ROVO-534631 format. One record per residue (C-alpha): x, y negated, z. Coordinates in steps of 0.02 Angstrom, whole numbers, padded with zeros to 5 digits, always signed. Layout:
<dotis>
XYZ
...
</dotis>
This chain:
<dotis>
+00000+00000+00000
+00054-00179-00034
+00030-00223+00149
+00167-00096+00191
+00285-00201+00085
+00222-00368+00153
+00269-00339+00334
+00248-00522+00385
+00062-00516+00422
+00022-00702+00400
+00072-00685+00217
-00047-00542+00181
-00182-00673+00154
-00081-00735+00004
-00102-00573-00092
-00194-00616-00252
-00205-00584-00440
-00089-00648-00580
-00217-00770-00651
-00241-00857-00483
-00054-00861-00448
-00009-00928-00620
-00121-01079-00596
+00019-01156-00492
+00117-01169-00656
+00059-01310-00769
+00124-01414-00914
+00299-01480-00875
+00328-01366-00725
+00510-01330-00685
+00499-01142-00662
+00643-01053-00575
+00641-00864-00585
+00737-00718-00513
+00830-00602-00627
+01005-00564-00686
+00978-00438-00827
+00864-00348-00701
+00750-00397-00558
+00652-00528-00657
+00465-00562-00635
+00350-00472-00757
+00170-00519-00715
+00177-00708-00714
+00260-00724-00887
+00126-00609-00959
-00010-00714-00879
+00063-00875-00950
+00063-00796-01123
-00119-00745-01096
-00165-00924-01055
-00079-00986-01212
-00169-00853-01313
-00334-00921-01247
-00292-01091-01320
-00215-01182-01172
-00079-01305-01226
+00069-01316-01107
+00257-01294-01096
+00374-01253-00952
+00557-01282-00915
+00630-01110-00878
+00782-01082-00766
+00848-00907-00726
+01006-00825-00664
+01060-00752-00831
+00974-00649-00967
+00800-00581-00935
+00755-00491-01095
+00595-00480-01194
+00475-00473-01046
+00521-00653-01002
+00624-00743-01134
+00552-00647-01282
+00366-00661-01245
+00377-00841-01185
+00475-00893-01339
+00352-00808-01457
+00208-00896-01370
+00300-01063-01390
+00291-01098-01204
+00472-01149-01166
+00531-01329-01181
+00697-01307-01089
+00798-01150-01052
+00952-01139-00941
+01080-01067-00919
+01103-00903-01014
+00999-00802-01133
+01026-00663-01259
+00850-00636-01327
+00829-00630-01516
+00668-00733-01526
+00726-00866-01405
+00893-00876-01496
+00804-00913-01660
+00703-01054-01582
+00856-01128-01496
+00951-01129-01661
+00804-01214-01747
+00802-01347-01611
+00629-01295-01550
+00691-01249-01376
+00816-01359-01285
+00958-01253-01215
+01108-01296-01109
+01242-01169-01070
+01329-01165-00901
+01461-01066-00809
+01359-00949-00702
+01457-00982-00543
+01404-01165-00547
+01216-01145-00565
+01157-01132-00386
+01262-01279-00327
+01190-01387-00467
+01013-01342-00414
+01050-01384-00232
+01124-01550-00288
+00966-01590-00385
+01052-01594-00555
+00916-01490-00636
+00773-01593-00568
+00636-01541-00451
+00623-01355-00410
+00435-01349-00431
+00395-01163-00427
+00503-01009-00396
+00437-00841-00458
+00539-00698-00389
+00533-00510-00385
+00558-00426-00216
+00555-00252-00143
+00478-00313+00019
+00449-00456+00140
+00520-00424+00313
+00428-00438+00479
+00501-00614+00497
+00451-00671+00324
+00614-00650+00229
+00639-00571+00057
+00724-00409+00011
+00772-00419-00174
+00764-00276-00298
+00898-00238-00429
+00975-00411-00439
+01014-00562-00333
+01070-00692-00460
+01020-00868-00405
+00866-00813-00310
+00927-00867-00135
+00949-01047-00191
+00789-01050-00294
+00689-00986-00144
+00770-01113-00029
+00738-01261-00144
+00567-01220-00219
+00412-01318-00169
+00305-01165-00207
+00353-00981-00207
+00264-00841-00298
+00322-00665-00257
+00299-00509-00363
+00319-00358-00250
+00386-00212-00350
+00293-00054-00306
+00414+00056-00403
+00572-00007-00321
+00632+00082-00164
+00655-00018-00005
+00830-00079-00046
+00872-00141+00127
+01056-00141+00164
+01124-00154-00013
+01116-00344-00029
+01237-00469+00048
+01161-00644+00042
+01280-00788+00075
+01253-00967+00017
+01412-01073+00023
+01412-01244+00101
+01387-01395-00010
+01530-01518-00034
+01619-01609+00040
+01724-01528+00177
+01654-01354+00147
+01737-01201+00219
+01813-01061+00112
+01705-00913+00065
+01764-00781+00192
+01775-00635+00070
+01945-00550+00065
+01908-00374+00003
+01781-00308-00121
+01686-00214+00014
+01672-00361+00135
+01497-00409+00187
+01487-00591+00238
+01301-00632+00239
+01130-00562+00275
+01041-00410+00200
+00893-00520+00151
+00854-00691+00077
+00801-00823+00202
+00630-00892+00156
+00507-01019+00225
+00342-00921+00224
+00246-01085+00225
+00295-01117+00044
+00230-00949-00020
+00073-00982-00121
+00042-00810-00197
+00096-00629-00183
+00066-00500-00320
+00088-00313-00334
+00187-00257-00487
+00207-00083-00559
+00310-00148-00706
+00485-00081-00738
+00641-00177-00786
+00679-00158-00970
+00867-00173-00967
+00980-00167-01120
+01050+00008-01130
+01222+00023-01204
+01272+00168-01312
+01407+00291-01257
+01581+00233-01307
+01616+00250-01493
+01788+00274-01571
+01824+00087-01578
+01774+00046-01399
+01864+00202-01338
+02026+00149-01424
+02011-00025-01350
+01987+00053-01177
+02140+00165-01202
+02247+00014-01245
+02188-00077-01090
+02215+00068-00970
+02386+00108-01042
+02439-00073-01028
+02381-00091-00848
+02470+00071-00800
+02627+00003-00882
+02615-00161-00785
+02590-00067-00622
+02742+00044-00655
+02846-00110-00690
+02788-00185-00523
+02714-00335-00612
+02541-00310-00536
+02485-00212-00382
+02395-00047-00409
+02246-00097-00303
+02179-00249-00395
+01989-00247-00421
+01916-00237-00596
+01786-00341-00685
+01715-00289-00851
+01585-00388-00945
+01425-00304-01002
+01433-00197-01159
+01510-00049-01248
+01691-00092-01210
+01653-00117-01025
+01570+00053-01022
+01717+00129-01114
+01843+00059-00990
+01743+00122-00841
+01717+00290-00927
+01905+00298-00954
+01929+00295-00765
+01830+00458-00756
+01961+00556-00852
+02115+00458-00802
+02198+00530-00646
+02303+00372-00626
+02148+00280-00567
+02081+00382-00423
+02027+00243-00305
+01968+00081-00382
+01873-00075-00330
+01750-00158-00448
+01715-00343-00425
+01600-00392-00566
+01432-00468-00614
+01330-00323-00683
+01354-00142-00630
+01307-00011-00760
+01278+00178-00765
+01462+00219-00768
+01483+00141-00595
+01365+00272-00524
+01464+00409-00613
+01626+00346-00537
+01548+00338-00364
+01486+00517-00384
+01665+00571-00426
+01735+00484-00272
+01837+00361-00377
+01762+00198-00312
+01807+00119-00146
+01680-00020-00170
+01579-00096-00312
+01521-00275-00296
+01406-00364-00419
+01253-00473-00435
+01143-00345-00525
+01121-00163-00569
+01077-00136-00753
+01038+00049-00766
+00963+00167-00893
+00802+00257-00847
+00897+00414-00799
+01026+00322-00695
+00892+00215-00612
+00800+00371-00556
+00960+00443-00483
+00996+00278-00394
+00819+00266-00322
+00823+00446-00261
+00993+00431-00178
+01002+00249-00129
+01053+00302+00047
+01217+00362-00029
+01249+00223-00154
+01220+00083-00029
+01381+00138+00058
+01480+00086-00096
+01376-00047-00186
+01353-00228-00134
+01239-00349-00228
+01276-00534-00201
+01218-00704-00263
+01301-00745-00429
+01392-00894-00353
+01484-00766-00245
+01505-00627-00374
+01573-00758-00496
+01657-00874-00373
+01822-00939-00446
+01890-00951-00269
+01853-00769-00230
+01905-00703-00402
+02074-00787-00386
+02100-00731-00206
+02058-00549-00244
+02166-00547-00401
+02034-00477-00517
+02081-00390-00680
+01954-00469-00799
+01895-00396-00965
+01772-00492-01074
+01715-00484-01254
+01727-00608-01397
+01639-00642-01561
+01806-00695-01636
+01983-00732-01580
+02107-00838-01676
+02289-00802-01706
+02344-00914-01562
+02225-00836-01436
+02080-00959-01433
+01914-00869-01408
+01737-00895-01471
+01613-00795-01366
+01449-00881-01408
+01427-00956-01583
+01430-00883-01759
+01520-01001-01879
+01526-01128-01738
+01341-01170-01755
+01224-01023-01729
+01207-00981-01544
+01213-00793-01508
+01209-00799-01317
+01271-00902-01172
+01448-00899-01105
+01388-00805-00952
+01518-00773-00819
+01664-00743-00936
+01734-00916-00902
+01729-00888-00714
+01831-00729-00729
+01945-00773-00876
+02002-00936-00799
+02034-00862-00628
+02080-00678-00644
+02252-00612-00603
+02260-00526-00773
+02135-00580-00906
+02093-00490-01067
+01983-00539-01213
+01928-00394-01321
+01841-00375-01488
+01829-00246-01627
+01945-00308-01764
+01800-00328-01885
+01615-00367-01888
+01471-00329-02008
+01525-00150-02032
+01707-00192-02066
+01670-00329-02192
+01719-00480-02087
+01878-00507-01987
+01856-00547-01803
+02036-00609-01800
+02033-00779-01886
+02154-00923-01921
+02057-01042-01808
+01899-01006-01710
+01746-01105-01762
+01696-01136-01581
+01805-01130-01424
+01739-01054-01263
+01906-00999-01191
+02071-01081-01233
+02236-00991-01256
+02286-01050-01082
+02155-00938-01001
+02185-00780-01103
+02328-00665-01053
+02297-00518-01168
+02210-00500-01338
+02145-00325-01377
+02066-00240-01528
+02058-00056-01576
+02224-00078-01668
+02325-00138-01521
+02353-00277-01397
+02463-00428-01373
+02520-00489-01203
+02528-00676-01235
+02604-00725-01068
+02789-00717-01114
+02764-00779-01293
+02766-00946-01382
+02612-00988-01487
+02704-00941-01647
+02756-00774-01573
+02576-00745-01518
+02514-00778-01695
+02639-00659-01773
+02600-00519-01651
+02411-00542-01655
+02412-00531-01846
+02520-00374-01848
+02453-00286-01693
+02269-00336-01678
+02202-00384-01850
+02124-00253-01962
+02247-00197-02099
+02127-00257-02234
+02145-00437-02173
+02326-00444-02115
+02398-00505-02280
+02276-00651-02290
+02309-00701-02110
+02496-00685-02131
+02493-00789-02290
+02395-00924-02200
+02515-00925-02053
+02670-00933-02164
+02600-01077-02265
+02553-01170-02107
+02729-01151-02038
+02804-01213-02202
+02684-01355-02243
+02637-01420-02070
+02760-01351-01943
+02728-01401-01763
+02700-01305-01604
+02543-01218-01670
+02550-01233-01859
+02381-01254-01943
+02316-01308-02112
+02146-01367-02054
+02059-01369-02222
+02126-01196-02266
+02082-01125-02095
+01902-01182-02120
+01899-01116-02298
+01964-00944-02247
+01840-00932-02105
+01698-00975-02222
+01765-00856-02354
+01774-00711-02231
+01592-00740-02181
+01528-00766-02359
+01618-00614-02426
+01544-00512-02285
+01370-00578-02324
+01390-00538-02508
+01447-00360-02473
+01305-00331-02352
+01180-00389-02482
</dotis>
């Protein structure tokens, strides 16, 4: 029964239906929602779409923790209900409207979001809609599969709507909720090891601001990543071999925690730990924890896994729900401003692995825009980790569009991460440790070690001409760099057609 989940009895009178709850959201409402790939509200977005379908004209400003998927971003975009969206999204339909200028979008480093909300930079926090597993006897929230920015949204919201998930287990004990002090004169975040718990197992909440509680039987629809293919497996092999080499040379300690961005390569790296006997006891300090983390815990290879969300397949979710008593000993879910805190990442010495759309010969990285104009997704937390990790790697398959377009280019069309933040460039063909190299040496090695053989001659010809005609610390022929980039893309488009 829902009342078993709403253990603070005064709030049981707030139990209602989606239509009644959604009436607190009107035209121009700043709507702040839970969710960080998982743990997002499902009922209220559907009710808003229903209202639009009945002819009501309104738009909202939507703020989340990160991506939410089709059940939020997708359906709201298709119903033309979103005026503003921050900070991160990866939904196809919303992407199209952002690129057409129909939805205003601003990208942000994920670690900075909550502090900006508390400072009032995003305007009034009108309504927070959050998913929870339960409300405690004292009126506090127990989140479900993610934390994200929910603690700050709940603290700042004028009105709170709660969707109690009836399919989520009571996840008490797996969350660690800590909100840092606001500047100035704030104290350090007292987290020194991956397993440290520094906060509370629930989100503090003022019950007086709760205006509605709903019961939800809806599941998260998380992106499920395919098992590692030959390309992602080769990239993972290069990474693991390189890190082992650095450890043997005493250039990095053997006990540094790992962060891997979401996707096939991240899964491949974590899957590589399963077979590799050199990595028998690892820490994971990341944003999103995937299926492979559960596999590593089952094998006894994980000391602790810290993140802000669990993004699991149906099969893995069932295993997690059935044995949460065991996984809570190893897994900690935190607010994103802690999981992505530059201060903590730097102190722990995280090995950071993130993916790129394209990387240029000098190590500049584009993670978000195709041809510098078409947004694919937000920057996410990659900047937090790449700028602050002890060893930072940017990875990409050497080609895109089925091998027709080079992902190693003369000059990236959009810069998300500069060469100064990237230690290692990796593709399936090899890697380049840029740290001891000059920019020219980086370019030469990236072309020969990372680029696909089909594109090496063109890249080498460009580099040689740039050295001869322009010279300089990082030789470029700007008009030719642009032309080659455009040519790569157009040739790929022609071959696809």
